[in-house]
All heavy atoms as a GROMACS GRO file, in nm:
protein
  563
    1MET      N    1   3.142   7.795  -3.784
    1MET     CA    2   3.179   7.887  -3.894
    1MET      C    3   3.328   7.919  -3.883
    1MET      O    4   3.395   7.911  -3.985
    1MET     CB    5   3.100   8.019  -3.880
    1MET     CG    6   3.103   8.111  -3.991
    1MET     SD    7   3.050   8.030  -4.139
    1MET     CE    8   3.050   8.179  -4.241
    2LYS      N    9   3.372   7.937  -3.767
    2LYS     CA   10   3.516   7.967  -3.750
    2LYS      C   11   3.605   7.845  -3.786
    2LYS      O   12   3.704   7.854  -3.837
    2LYS     CB   13   3.545   8.002  -3.599
    2LYS     CG   14   3.681   8.058  -3.573
    2LYS     CD   15   3.695   8.119  -3.424
    2LYS     CE   16   3.827   8.172  -3.418
    2LYS     NZ   17   3.843   8.223  -3.276
    3LEU      N   18   3.549   7.721  -3.740
    3LEU     CA   19   3.620   7.595  -3.766
    3LEU      C   20   3.627   7.583  -3.932
    3LEU      O   21   3.738   7.542  -3.979
    3LEU     CB   22   3.548   7.484  -3.710
    3LEU     CG   23   3.603   7.340  -3.747
    3LEU    CD1   24   3.750   7.332  -3.691
    3LEU    CD2   25   3.524   7.229  -3.692
    4LEU      N   26   3.519   7.611  -3.997
    4LEU     CA   27   3.527   7.608  -4.145
    4LEU      C   28   3.620   7.695  -4.213
    4LEU      O   29   3.701   7.674  -4.301
    4LEU     CB   30   3.383   7.629  -4.200
    4LEU     CG   31   3.370   7.627  -4.350
    4LEU    CD1   32   3.399   7.482  -4.404
    4LEU    CD2   33   3.230   7.660  -4.388
    5LEU      N   34   3.626   7.820  -4.149
    5LEU     CA   35   3.727   7.923  -4.204
    5LEU      C   36   3.865   7.869  -4.179
    5LEU      O   37   3.954   7.884  -4.269
    5LEU     CB   38   3.702   8.052  -4.133
    5LEU     CG   39   3.804   8.166  -4.167
    5LEU    CD1   40   3.783   8.206  -4.314
    5LEU    CD2   41   3.776   8.291  -4.080
    6ASN      N   42   3.898   7.818  -4.059
    6ASN     CA   43   4.037   7.763  -4.030
    6ASN      C   44   4.066   7.658  -4.127
    6ASN      O   45   4.181   7.645  -4.167
    6ASN     CB   46   4.043   7.727  -3.885
    6ASN     CG   47   4.050   7.842  -3.793
    6ASN    OD1   48   4.080   7.946  -3.831
    6ASN    ND2   49   4.005   7.818  -3.664
    7ILE      N   50   3.976   7.565  -4.152
    7ILE     CA   51   4.009   7.451  -4.239
    7ILE      C   52   4.024   7.500  -4.380
    7ILE      O   53   4.115   7.453  -4.445
    7ILE     CB   54   3.892   7.347  -4.229
    7ILE    CG1   55   3.890   7.283  -4.090
    7ILE    CG2   56   3.907   7.243  -4.339
    7ILE    CD1   57   3.784   7.186  -4.071
    8SER      N   58   3.943   7.589  -4.426
    8SER     CA   59   3.964   7.638  -4.555
    8SER      C   60   4.106   7.713  -4.571
    8SER      O   61   4.175   7.702  -4.684
    8SER     CB   62   3.852   7.731  -4.597
    8SER     OG   63   3.844   7.845  -4.516
    9ILE      N   64   4.138   7.788  -4.469
    9ILE     CA   65   4.275   7.862  -4.481
    9ILE      C   66   4.386   7.754  -4.481
    9ILE      O   67   4.482   7.779  -4.563
    9ILE     CB   68   4.281   7.961  -4.359
    9ILE    CG1   69   4.195   8.069  -4.385
    9ILE    CG2   70   4.423   8.003  -4.343
    9ILE    CD1   71   4.182   8.171  -4.268
   10LEU      N   72   4.370   7.653  -4.406
   10LEU     CA   73   4.479   7.550  -4.403
   10LEU      C   74   4.488   7.478  -4.525
   10LEU      O   75   4.598   7.454  -4.580
   10LEU     CB   76   4.445   7.456  -4.293
   10LEU     CG   77   4.544   7.334  -4.271
   10LEU    CD1   78   4.672   7.387  -4.217
   10LEU    CD2   79   4.493   7.232  -4.169
   11LEU      N   80   4.377   7.440  -4.596
   11LEU     CA   81   4.374   7.382  -4.720
   11LEU      C   82   4.436   7.470  -4.834
   11LEU      O   83   4.504   7.427  -4.912
   11LEU     CB   84   4.237   7.332  -4.755
   11LEU     CG   85   4.185   7.216  -4.678
   11LEU    CD1   86   4.040   7.181  -4.715
   11LEU    CD2   87   4.267   7.083  -4.691
   12TRP      N   88   4.395   7.605  -4.822
   12TRP     CA   89   4.449   7.688  -4.922
   12TRP      C   90   4.599   7.701  -4.909
   12TRP      O   91   4.672   7.708  -5.009
   12TRP     CB   92   4.395   7.825  -4.896
   12TRP     CG   93   4.440   7.935  -4.982
   12TRP    CD1   94   4.427   7.956  -5.113
   12TRP    CD2   95   4.540   8.027  -4.950
   12TRP    NE1   96   4.493   8.063  -5.156
   12TRP    CE2   97   4.582   8.100  -5.050
   12TRP    CE3   98   4.616   8.054  -4.830
   12TRP    CZ2   99   4.661   8.216  -5.058
   12TRP    CZ3  100   4.698   8.166  -4.829
   12TRP    CH2  101   4.736   8.232  -4.945
   13ALA      N  102   4.647   7.693  -4.787
   13ALA     CA  103   4.799   7.704  -4.766
   13ALA      C  104   4.865   7.586  -4.823
   13ALA      O  105   4.971   7.607  -4.890
   13ALA     CB  106   4.828   7.710  -4.614
   14PHE      N  107   4.808   7.461  -4.798
   14PHE     CA  108   4.864   7.346  -4.848
   14PHE      C  109   4.877   7.342  -5.014
   14PHE      O  110   4.972   7.302  -5.078
   14PHE     CB  111   4.795   7.224  -4.799
   14PHE     CG  112   4.830   7.180  -4.661
   14PHE    CD1  113   4.733   7.149  -4.578
   14PHE    CD2  114   4.962   7.168  -4.633
   14PHE    CE1  115   4.764   7.109  -4.456
   14PHE    CE2  116   4.997   7.139  -4.500
   14PHE     CZ  117   4.903   7.095  -4.413
   15PHE      N  118   4.765   7.387  -5.074
   15PHE     CA  119   4.757   7.381  -5.215
   15PHE      C  120   4.816   7.502  -5.292
   15PHE      O  121   4.855   7.489  -5.413
   15PHE     CB  122   4.603   7.354  -5.270
   15PHE     CG  123   4.552   7.233  -5.214
   15PHE    CD1  124   4.457   7.225  -5.137
   15PHE    CD2  125   4.615   7.118  -5.266
   15PHE    CE1  126   4.404   7.095  -5.089
   15PHE    CE2  127   4.562   6.992  -5.228
   15PHE     CZ  128   4.453   6.973  -5.141
   16SER      N  129   4.830   7.618  -5.229
   16SER     CA  130   4.898   7.731  -5.294
   16SER      C  131   5.047   7.722  -5.296
   16SER      O  132   5.102   7.769  -5.392
   16SER     CB  133   4.857   7.852  -5.232
   16SER     OG  134   4.897   7.858  -5.087
   17PHE      N  135   5.111   7.659  -5.203
   17PHE     CA  136   5.251   7.652  -5.207
   17PHE      C  137   5.279   7.510  -5.254
   17PHE      O  138   5.288   7.405  -5.188
   17PHE     CB  139   5.296   7.667  -5.060
   17PHE     CG  140   5.274   7.800  -5.000
   17PHE    CD1  141   5.189   7.811  -4.893
   17PHE    CD2  142   5.325   7.912  -5.045
   17PHE    CE1  143   5.157   7.925  -4.826
   17PHE    CE2  144   5.296   8.043  -4.989
   17PHE     CZ  145   5.209   8.039  -4.890
   18SER      N  146   5.341   7.507  -5.381
   18SER     CA  147   5.377   7.390  -5.442
   18SER      C  148   5.529   7.369  -5.424
   18SER      O  149   5.603   7.461  -5.379
   18SER     CB  150   5.333   7.402  -5.592
   18SER     OG  151   5.398   7.490  -5.656
   19ASN      N  152   5.575   7.263  -5.481
   19ASN     CA  153   5.712   7.227  -5.472
   19ASN      C  154   5.806   7.270  -5.597
   19ASN      O  155   5.877   7.212  -5.650
   19ASN     CB  156   5.741   7.081  -5.457
   19ASN     CG  157   5.700   7.025  -5.325
   19ASN    OD1  158   5.707   7.095  -5.230
   19ASN    ND2  159   5.647   6.897  -5.318
   20GLU      N  160   5.769   7.395  -5.622
   20GLU     CA  161   5.848   7.471  -5.734
   20GLU      C  162   5.960   7.535  -5.674
   20GLU      O  163   5.971   7.581  -5.578
   20GLU     CB  164   5.756   7.572  -5.813
   20GLU     CG  165   5.638   7.513  -5.883
   20GLU     CD  166   5.563   7.613  -5.941
   20GLU    OE1  167   5.602   7.731  -5.954
   20GLU    OE2  168   5.443   7.586  -5.992
   21SER      N  169   6.076   7.520  -5.764
   21SER     CA  170   6.205   7.585  -5.721
   21SER      C  171   6.248   7.660  -5.845
   21SER      O  172   6.230   7.623  -5.956
   21SER     CB  173   6.297   7.496  -5.676
   21SER     OG  174   6.323   7.398  -5.772
   22PHE      N  175   6.306   7.775  -5.823
   22PHE     CA  176   6.366   7.859  -5.927
   22PHE      C  177   6.509   7.854  -5.923
   22PHE      O  178   6.563   7.898  -5.808
   22PHE     CB  179   6.297   7.992  -5.920
   22PHE     CG  180   6.150   7.993  -5.923
   22PHE    CD1  181   6.073   8.013  -5.817
   22PHE    CD2  182   6.087   7.976  -6.050
   22PHE    CE1  183   5.938   8.013  -5.821
   22PHE    CE2  184   5.958   7.978  -6.060
   22PHE     CZ  185   5.876   7.988  -5.942
   23SER      N  186   6.583   7.832  -6.018
   23SER     CA  187   6.725   7.836  -6.017
   23SER      C  188   6.772   7.981  -6.053
   23SER      O  189   6.711   8.066  -6.102
   23SER     CB  190   6.781   7.739  -6.129
   23SER     OG  191   6.735   7.778  -6.256
   24LEU      N  192   6.903   8.001  -6.017
   24LEU     CA  193   6.973   8.125  -6.040
   24LEU      C  194   7.003   8.148  -6.175
   24LEU      O  195   7.042   8.057  -6.252
   24LEU     CB  196   7.100   8.132  -5.951
   24LEU     CG  197   7.086   8.127  -5.804
   24LEU    CD1  198   7.231   8.114  -5.734
   24LEU    CD2  199   7.007   8.242  -5.742
   25SER      N  200   6.999   8.279  -6.224
   25SER     CA  201   7.042   8.309  -6.356
   25SER      C  202   7.205   8.316  -6.354
   25SER      O  203   7.260   8.312  -6.255
   25SER     CB  204   6.980   8.445  -6.399
   25SER     OG  205   7.030   8.538  -6.326
   26ASP      N  206   7.254   8.336  -6.469
   26ASP     CA  207   7.401   8.348  -6.494
   26ASP      C  208   7.451   8.462  -6.411
   26ASP      O  209   7.558   8.467  -6.358
   26ASP     CB  210   7.437   8.336  -6.641
   26ASP     CG  211   7.434   8.200  -6.699
   26ASP    OD1  212   7.435   8.092  -6.638
   26ASP    OD2  213   7.403   8.203  -6.831
   27PHE      N  214   7.383   8.577  -6.437
   27PHE     CA  215   7.419   8.706  -6.370
   27PHE      C  216   7.423   8.686  -6.219
   27PHE      O  217   7.508   8.730  -6.156
   27PHE     CB  218   7.329   8.809  -6.413
   27PHE     CG  219   7.367   8.940  -6.352
   27PHE    CD1  220   7.474   9.022  -6.387
   27PHE    CD2  221   7.276   8.989  -6.247
   27PHE    CE1  222   7.500   9.140  -6.329
   27PHE    CE2  223   7.304   9.117  -6.186
   27PHE     CZ  224   7.418   9.185  -6.219
   28GLN      N  225   7.318   8.625  -6.168
   28GLN     CA  226   7.321   8.599  -6.024
   28GLN      C  227   7.431   8.510  -5.982
   28GLN      O  228   7.486   8.536  -5.864
   28GLN     CB  229   7.166   8.546  -5.979
   28GLN     CG  230   7.053   8.641  -5.995
   28GLN     CD  231   6.925   8.570  -5.983
   28GLN    OE1  232   6.917   8.455  -6.003
   28GLN    NE2  233   6.830   8.647  -5.924
   29ILE      N  234   7.459   8.412  -6.049
   29ILE     CA  235   7.565   8.322  -6.015
   29ILE      C  236   7.706   8.401  -6.014
   29ILE      O  237   7.773   8.383  -5.926
   29ILE     CB  238   7.575   8.207  -6.108
   29ILE    CG1  239   7.461   8.109  -6.082
   29ILE    CG2  240   7.697   8.125  -6.096
   29ILE    CD1  241   7.451   7.986  -6.170
   30LYS      N  242   7.725   8.473  -6.121
   30LYS     CA  243   7.854   8.553  -6.120
   30LYS      C  244   7.855   8.655  -6.006
   30LYS      O  245   7.965   8.674  -5.952
   30LYS     CB  246   7.862   8.623  -6.260
   30LYS     CG  247   7.885   8.528  -6.367
   30LYS     CD  248   7.897   8.599  -6.509
   30LYS     CE  249   7.913   8.501  -6.617
   30LYS     NZ  250   7.905   8.558  -6.749
   31ARG      N  251   7.750   8.727  -5.972
   31ARG     CA  252   7.742   8.820  -5.869
   31ARG      C  253   7.772   8.755  -5.731
   31ARG      O  254   7.845   8.804  -5.645
   31ARG     CB  255   7.615   8.889  -5.878
   31ARG     CG  256   7.613   9.017  -5.761
   31ARG     CD  257   7.489   9.088  -5.788
   31ARG     NE  258   7.371   9.003  -5.749
   31ARG     CZ  259   7.252   9.028  -5.762
   31ARG    NH1  260   7.214   9.151  -5.803
   31ARG    NH2  261   7.150   8.946  -5.725
   32PHE      N  262   7.715   8.635  -5.718
   32PHE     CA  263   7.731   8.567  -5.590
   32PHE      C  264   7.881   8.516  -5.587
   32PHE      O  265   7.924   8.520  -5.470
   32PHE     CB  266   7.628   8.446  -5.587
   32PHE     CG  267   7.647   8.364  -5.457
   32PHE    CD1  268   7.589   8.405  -5.339
   32PHE    CD2  269   7.723   8.240  -5.454
   32PHE    CE1  270   7.605   8.329  -5.229
   32PHE    CE2  271   7.731   8.165  -5.354
   32PHE     CZ  272   7.676   8.203  -5.231
   33CYS      N  273   7.938   8.471  -5.687
   33CYS     CA  274   8.071   8.416  -5.682
   33CYS      C  275   8.187   8.513  -5.684
   33CYS      O  276   8.291   8.482  -5.656
   33CYS     CB  277   8.086   8.320  -5.789
   33CYS     SG  278   7.992   8.158  -5.775
   34ALA      N  279   8.148   8.636  -5.709
   34ALA     CA  280   8.249   8.747  -5.708
   34ALA      C  281   8.315   8.757  -5.583
   34ALA      O  282   8.430   8.819  -5.573
   34ALA     CB  283   8.178   8.882  -5.756
   35LYS      N  284   8.249   8.724  -5.464
   35LYS     CA  285   8.307   8.742  -5.334
   35LYS      C  286   8.396   8.621  -5.286
   35LYS      O  287   8.455   8.626  -5.194
   35LYS     CB  288   8.195   8.764  -5.239
   35LYS     CG  289   8.106   8.882  -5.266
   35LYS     CD  290   7.986   8.874  -5.180
   35LYS     CE  291   7.885   8.985  -5.224
   35LYS     NZ  292   7.759   8.972  -5.147
   36GLU      N  293   8.390   8.512  -5.372
   36GLU     CA  294   8.467   8.406  -5.336
   36GLU      C  295   8.620   8.403  -5.380
   36GLU      O  296   8.645   8.488  -5.469
   36GLU     CB  297   8.414   8.275  -5.400
   36GLU     CG  298   8.266   8.244  -5.358
   36GLU     CD  299   8.256   8.212  -5.217
   36GLU    OE1  300   8.340   8.139  -5.172
   36GLU    OE2  301   8.154   8.247  -5.153
   37LYS      N  302   8.694   8.329  -5.326
   37LYS     CA  303   8.848   8.321  -5.358
   37LYS      C  304   8.856   8.264  -5.498
   37LYS      O  305   8.947   8.312  -5.574
   37LYS     CB  306   8.926   8.250  -5.255
   37LYS     CG  307   8.933   8.306  -5.120
   37LYS     CD  308   9.017   8.246  -5.020
   37LYS     CE  309   9.023   8.309  -4.885
   37LYS     NZ  310   9.108   8.229  -4.789
   38LYS      N  311   8.804   8.144  -5.527
   38LYS     CA  312   8.814   8.086  -5.652
   38LYS      C  313   8.685   8.097  -5.729
   38LYS      O  314   8.587   8.022  -5.718
   38LYS     CB  315   8.842   7.928  -5.623
   38LYS     CG  316   8.975   7.909  -5.552
   38LYS     CD  317   8.996   7.757  -5.536
   38LYS     CE  318   9.133   7.742  -5.471
   38LYS     NZ  319   9.165   7.606  -5.449
   39VAL      N  320   8.673   8.205  -5.804
   39VAL     CA  321   8.559   8.244  -5.876
   39VAL      C  322   8.510   8.138  -5.976
   39VAL      O  323   8.399   8.102  -5.983
   39VAL     CB  324   8.581   8.392  -5.943
   39VAL    CG1  325   8.452   8.428  -6.013
   39VAL    CG2  326   8.608   8.478  -5.836
   40SER      N  327   8.604   8.104  -6.060
   40SER     CA  328   8.573   7.997  -6.171
   40SER      C  329   8.519   7.874  -6.108
   40SER      O  330   8.434   7.806  -6.167
   40SER     CB  331   8.692   7.979  -6.257
   40SER     OG  332   8.800   7.917  -6.190
   41LEU      N  333   8.580   7.820  -5.999
   41LEU     CA  334   8.535   7.691  -5.936
   41LEU      C  335   8.397   7.715  -5.886
   41LEU      O  336   8.300   7.628  -5.896
   41LEU     CB  337   8.634   7.658  -5.831
   41LEU     CG  338   8.600   7.512  -5.764
   41LEU    CD1  339   8.610   7.402  -5.859
   41LEU    CD2  340   8.701   7.497  -5.647
   42CYS      N  341   8.370   7.836  -5.823
   42CYS     CA  342   8.234   7.861  -5.768
   42CYS      C  343   8.128   7.853  -5.873
   42CYS      O  344   8.022   7.800  -5.863
   42CYS     CB  345   8.245   7.986  -5.692
   42CYS     SG  346   8.088   8.049  -5.615
   43ILE      N  347   8.167   7.929  -5.981
   43ILE     CA  348   8.077   7.930  -6.095
   43ILE      C  349   8.037   7.795  -6.151
   43ILE      O  350   7.923   7.767  -6.180
   43ILE     CB  351   8.119   8.045  -6.197
   43ILE    CG1  352   8.126   8.182  -6.156
   43ILE    CG2  353   8.043   8.020  -6.335
   43ILE    CD1  354   8.192   8.277  -6.246
   44LYS      N  355   8.133   7.718  -6.178
   44LYS     CA  356   8.127   7.591  -6.225
   44LYS      C  357   8.038   7.497  -6.128
   44LYS      O  358   7.947   7.432  -6.172
   44LYS     CB  359   8.266   7.522  -6.246
   44LYS     CG  360   8.250   7.380  -6.296
   44LYS     CD  361   8.392   7.308  -6.299
   44LYS     CE  362   8.379   7.170  -6.348
   44LYS     NZ  363   8.504   7.106  -6.337
   45ASN      N  364   8.056   7.505  -5.995
   45ASN     CA  365   7.981   7.425  -5.901
   45ASN      C  366   7.832   7.466  -5.900
   45ASN      O  367   7.737   7.381  -5.902
   45ASN     CB  368   8.038   7.442  -5.765
   45ASN     CG  369   8.163   7.368  -5.749
   45ASN    OD1  370   8.191   7.265  -5.825
   45ASN    ND2  371   8.247   7.401  -5.657
   46LEU      N  372   7.814   7.599  -5.901
   46LEU     CA  373   7.666   7.649  -5.914
   46LEU      C  374   7.595   7.618  -6.040
   46LEU      O  375   7.471   7.587  -6.028
   46LEU     CB  376   7.665   7.798  -5.874
   46LEU     CG  377   7.696   7.838  -5.732
   46LEU    CD1  378   7.688   7.993  -5.717
   46LEU    CD2  379   7.595   7.772  -5.631
   47GLN      N  380   7.671   7.617  -6.151
   47GLN     CA  381   7.602   7.589  -6.272
   47GLN      C  382   7.563   7.432  -6.274
   47GLN      O  383   7.461   7.402  -6.329
   47GLN     CB  384   7.692   7.637  -6.389
   47GLN     CG  385   7.695   7.778  -6.415
   47GLN     CD  386   7.792   7.819  -6.526
   47GLN    OE1  387   7.885   7.740  -6.566
   47GLN    NE2  388   7.766   7.944  -6.572
   48GLU      N  389   7.658   7.351  -6.217
   48GLU     CA  390   7.626   7.207  -6.214
   48GLU      C  391   7.508   7.185  -6.122
   48GLU      O  392   7.413   7.098  -6.153
   48GLU     CB  393   7.750   7.133  -6.167
   48GLU     CG  394   7.864   7.120  -6.260
   48GLU     CD  395   7.982   7.052  -6.214
   48GLU    OE1  396   7.977   7.002  -6.092
   48GLU    OE2  397   8.080   7.038  -6.289
   49LYS      N  398   7.504   7.254  -6.013
   49LYS     CA  399   7.381   7.246  -5.919
   49LYS      C  400   7.261   7.294  -5.982
   49LYS      O  401   7.146   7.230  -5.972
   49LYS     CB  402   7.410   7.315  -5.784
   49LYS     CG  403   7.515   7.252  -5.702
   49LYS     CD  404   7.531   7.329  -5.566
   49LYS     CE  405   7.639   7.253  -5.484
   49LYS     NZ  406   7.659   7.328  -5.350
   50ARG      N  407   7.260   7.396  -6.062
   50ARG     CA  408   7.151   7.450  -6.132
   50ARG      C  409   7.090   7.346  -6.232
   50ARG      O  410   6.984   7.315  -6.240
   50ARG     CB  411   7.183   7.576  -6.206
   50ARG     CG  412   7.064   7.626  -6.291
   50ARG     CD  413   7.104   7.757  -6.353
   50ARG     NE  414   7.197   7.741  -6.440
   50ARG     CZ  415   7.262   7.850  -6.508
   50ARG    NH1  416   7.215   7.970  -6.486
   50ARG    NH2  417   7.356   7.820  -6.582
   51SER      N  418   7.194   7.284  -6.302
   51SER     CA  419   7.146   7.184  -6.404
   51SER      C  420   7.086   7.059  -6.348
   51SER      O  421   6.990   7.000  -6.384
   51SER     CB  422   7.257   7.142  -6.498
   51SER     OG  423   7.358   7.082  -6.426
   52ASP      N  424   7.147   7.011  -6.220
   52ASP     CA  425   7.088   6.901  -6.146
   52ASP      C  426   6.950   6.942  -6.094
   52ASP      O  427   6.858   6.858  -6.092
   52ASP     CB  428   7.181   6.864  -6.022
   52ASP     CG  429   7.304   6.796  -6.068
   52ASP    OD1  430   7.306   6.740  -6.180
   52ASP    OD2  431   7.394   6.796  -5.989
   53LEU      N  432   6.929   7.060  -6.046
   53LEU     CA  433   6.804   7.118  -5.988
   53LEU      C  434   6.688   7.109  -6.110
   53LEU      O  435   6.583   7.072  -6.093
   53LEU     CB  436   6.821   7.249  -5.942
   53LEU     CG  437   6.695   7.305  -5.865
   53LEU    CD1  438   6.653   7.223  -5.740
   53LEU    CD2  439   6.725   7.454  -5.826
   54GLN      N  440   6.732   7.151  -6.232
   54GLN     CA  441   6.645   7.158  -6.346
   54GLN      C  442   6.602   7.018  -6.387
   54GLN      O  443   6.504   6.998  -6.439
   54GLN     CB  444   6.697   7.238  -6.451
   54GLN     CG  445   6.698   7.392  -6.420
   54GLN     CD  446   6.776   7.463  -6.530
   54GLN    OE1  447   6.850   7.413  -6.603
   54GLN    NE2  448   6.756   7.596  -6.520
   55LYS      N  449   6.699   6.908  -6.356
   55LYS     CA  450   6.677   6.781  -6.403
   55LYS      C  451   6.581   6.714  -6.303
   55LYS      O  452   6.530   6.600  -6.319
   55LYS     CB  453   6.791   6.705  -6.422
   55LYS     CG  454   6.879   6.745  -6.540
   55LYS     CD  455   7.010   6.672  -6.542
   55LYS     CE  456   7.097   6.730  -6.657
   55LYS     NZ  457   7.230   6.660  -6.655
   56GLY      N  458   6.567   6.772  -6.185
   56GLY     CA  459   6.475   6.711  -6.073
   56GLY      C  460   6.560   6.644  -5.967
   56GLY      O  461   6.505   6.585  -5.885
   57LYS      N  462   6.690   6.647  -5.973
   57LYS     CA  463   6.775   6.583  -5.869
   57LYS      C  464   6.784   6.672  -5.744
   57LYS      O  465   6.771   6.794  -5.752
   57LYS     CB  466   6.916   6.567  -5.918
   57LYS     CG  467   6.919   6.470  -6.041
   57LYS     CD  468   7.058   6.449  -6.082
   57LYS     CE  469   7.075   6.354  -6.195
   57LYS     NZ  470   7.203   6.346  -6.264
   58LEU      N  471   6.794   6.612  -5.631
   58LEU     CA  472   6.814   6.684  -5.505
   58LEU      C  473   6.952   6.740  -5.493
   58LEU      O  474   7.047   6.670  -5.532
   58LEU     CB  475   6.777   6.592  -5.389
   58LEU     CG  476   6.631   6.547  -5.366
   58LEU    CD1  477   6.625   6.452  -5.251
   58LEU    CD2  478   6.537   6.660  -5.362
   59ILE      N  479   6.958   6.860  -5.440
   59ILE     CA  480   7.103   6.920  -5.422
   59ILE      C  481   7.107   6.974  -5.283
   59ILE      O  482   7.001   6.993  -5.209
   59ILE     CB  483   7.127   7.032  -5.523
   59ILE    CG1  484   7.020   7.143  -5.495
   59ILE    CG2  485   7.116   6.988  -5.666
   59ILE    CD1  486   7.050   7.268  -5.570
   60GLU      N  487   7.237   6.991  -5.239
   60GLU     CA  488   7.257   7.046  -5.103
   60GLU      C  489   7.301   7.192  -5.121
   60GLU      O  490   7.382   7.226  -5.208
   60GLU     CB  491   7.369   6.975  -5.031
   60GLU     CG  492   7.333   6.840  -4.975
   60GLU     CD  493   7.440   6.778  -4.893
   60GLU    OE1  494   7.529   6.850  -4.835
   60GLU    OE2  495   7.452   6.655  -4.885
   61ILE      N  496   7.235   7.272  -5.045
   61ILE     CA  497   7.262   7.417  -5.048
   61ILE      C  498   7.327   7.470  -4.922
   61ILE      O  499   7.247   7.464  -4.820
   61ILE     CB  500   7.144   7.497  -5.076
   61ILE    CG1  501   7.069   7.454  -5.220
   61ILE    CG2  502   7.166   7.649  -5.087
   61ILE    CD1  503   6.945   7.509  -5.238
   62PRO      N  504   7.448   7.513  -4.917
   62PRO     CA  505   7.507   7.555  -4.794
   62PRO      C  506   7.454   7.690  -4.755
   62PRO      O  507   7.420   7.769  -4.841
   62PRO     CB  508   7.653   7.575  -4.831
   62PRO     CG  509   7.655   7.595  -4.969
   62PRO     CD  510   7.549   7.509  -5.027
   63VAL      N  511   7.439   7.715  -4.633
   63VAL     CA  512   7.377   7.828  -4.567
   63VAL      C  513   7.496   7.904  -4.506
   63VAL      O  514   7.560   7.865  -4.420
   63VAL     CB  515   7.260   7.794  -4.472
   63VAL    CG1  516   7.214   7.926  -4.415
   63VAL    CG2  517   7.151   7.729  -4.537
   64LYS      N  518   7.512   8.033  -4.557
   64LYS     CA  519   7.613   8.112  -4.493
   64LYS      C  520   7.558   8.196  -4.391
   64LYS      O  521   7.453   8.256  -4.410
   64LYS     CB  522   7.685   8.197  -4.600
   64LYS     CG  523   7.755   8.114  -4.705
   64LYS     CD  524   7.826   8.200  -4.806
   64LYS     CE  525   7.912   8.115  -4.897
   64LYS     NZ  526   7.986   8.196  -4.997
   65PRO      N  527   7.613   8.208  -4.272
   65PRO     CA  528   7.568   8.293  -4.158
   65PRO      C  529   7.581   8.445  -4.207
   65PRO      O  530   7.662   8.482  -4.272
   65PRO     CB  531   7.658   8.258  -4.051
   65PRO     CG  532   7.778   8.198  -4.108
   65PRO     CD  533   7.751   8.130  -4.232
   66TYR      N  534   7.487   8.511  -4.155
   66TYR     CA  535   7.475   8.672  -4.187
   66TYR      C  536   7.569   8.731  -4.072
   66TYR      O  537   7.565   8.708  -3.966
   66TYR     CB  538   7.334   8.716  -4.174
   66TYR     CG  539   7.319   8.866  -4.190
   66TYR    CD1  540   7.336   8.908  -4.329
   66TYR    CD2  541   7.298   8.944  -4.092
   66TYR    CE1  542   7.310   9.050  -4.335
   66TYR    CE2  543   7.286   9.072  -4.105
   66TYR     CZ  544   7.292   9.132  -4.229
   66TYR     OH  545   7.283   9.269  -4.243
   67LYS      N  546   7.662   8.821  -4.141
   67LYS     CA  547   7.743   8.908  -4.049
   67LYS      C  548   7.702   9.046  -4.063
   67LYS      O  549   7.686   9.092  -4.164
   67LYS     CB  550   7.888   8.887  -4.095
   67LYS     CG  551   7.941   8.746  -4.090
   67LYS     CD  552   8.085   8.744  -4.124
   67LYS     CE  553   8.142   8.593  -4.118
   67LYS     NZ  554   8.280   8.594  -4.160
   68GLN      N  555   7.683   9.106  -3.943
   68GLN     CA  556   7.654   9.248  -3.948
   68GLN      C  557   7.761   9.330  -3.950
   68GLN      O  558   7.870   9.320  -3.906
   68GLN     CB  559   7.563   9.272  -3.816
   68GLN     CG  560   7.430   9.198  -3.824
   68GLN     CD  561   7.350   9.232  -3.705
   68GLN    OE1  562   7.402   9.286  -3.591
   68GLN    NE2  563   7.228   9.204  -3.706
   0.00000   0.00000   0.00000
């Protein structure tokens, strides 16, 4: 019984999390780029990445370290 429960939870986890991704809205892009030195370049790059993501192309997303 416990094995059946574990297998069902595992299968549920695999099928419930799909490969969907949600792109940023224009407001979120502007808010994110407000902290950058070159705002217009940042906005342009993020909008290009968003369009590539919506077309199904793979993109690289830089991860910024969190500063306390």
